[in-house]
C-alpha positions in Angstrom: 100.4 131.8 110.8 97.7 129.7 109.0 96.7 133.0 106.5 100.5 133.2 106.7 102.0 129.6 105.2 99.4 129.5 101.9 100.8 132.8 101.5 104.2 131.0 101.9 103.2 128.1 99.9 101.6 130.2 96.7 104.3 132.1 96.2 106.8 128.4 96.9 104.7 126.9 93.9 104.9 130.0 91.4 108.3 130.7 91.5 109.2 126.7 91.2 111.2 124.2 92.9 114.7 125.3 90.8 114.2 129.0 91.4 113.5 127.8 95.6 115.6 125.9 95.5 118.3 128.6 94.5 117.1 130.8 96.3 117.9 128.4 99.6 120.6 127.2 98.9 122.4 131.2 97.3 121.5 131.8 101.5 119.7 135.1 99.8 117.9 135.7 102.2 113.9 134.1 103.6 113.2 135.2 106.5 110.5 135.0 108.7 113.1 131.2 109.6 109.3 129.9 110.1 109.3 130.7 106.3 112.7 128.7 105.9 111.3 125.9 107.0 108.2 125.2 105.6 109.7 126.3 101.6 112.3 123.5 103.1 109.7 121.0 104.0 107.4 121.8 100.9 110.2 120.8 98.5 110.7 117.7 100.4 107.0 117.2 99.6 107.4 118.4 96.1 110.6 116.0 95.9 108.7 112.5 97.4 105.4 112.8 95.4 107.8 113.1 92.2 109.1 109.7 93.6 105.6 108.3 93.6 104.6 109.7 90.5 108.2 108.6 88.8 107.4 105.2 90.2 103.5 104.7 89.2 104.7 105.2 85.9 107.3 102.8 85.7 104.6 100.2 87.4 102.0 101.7 84.2 104.8 100.5 81.5 106.3 97.8 82.4 102.5 96.2 82.8 102.0 98.1 79.3 105.5 96.1 77.8 103.7 92.5 79.5 100.7 93.8 78.0 102.1 93.8 74.0 103.9 90.4 75.6 101.0 88.5 75.7 99.0 90.4 73.2 101.7 88.9 70.5 102.1 85.2 72.6 97.8 85.7 71.1 98.8 86.8 67.8 101.1 83.8 67.7 98.9 81.3 68.9 96.1 82.0 67.2 98.6 81.9 63.4 99.8 79.0 64.4 96.6 76.9 65.0 94.8 79.0 61.5 97.9 77.2 60.0 97.1 73.9 61.9 93.1 73.9 60.7 
């Protein structure tokens, strides 16, 4: 059973999410039923992983923006100090 699941997962990865989703929703048949349930679970896990990656990317962009703003402020303060001397 575990070997079957590993083979199915390799098949899912090779075909990709879009094709697998199309096969599931078109009803082109996915037998045995355990393969169908594994496909649904695998798609759910892929969507969750993608969402987590997008959230991490969003946090990284926000941190980069704040770092850039801080660098600009430090530069302005530095120029201001240099001009006052």
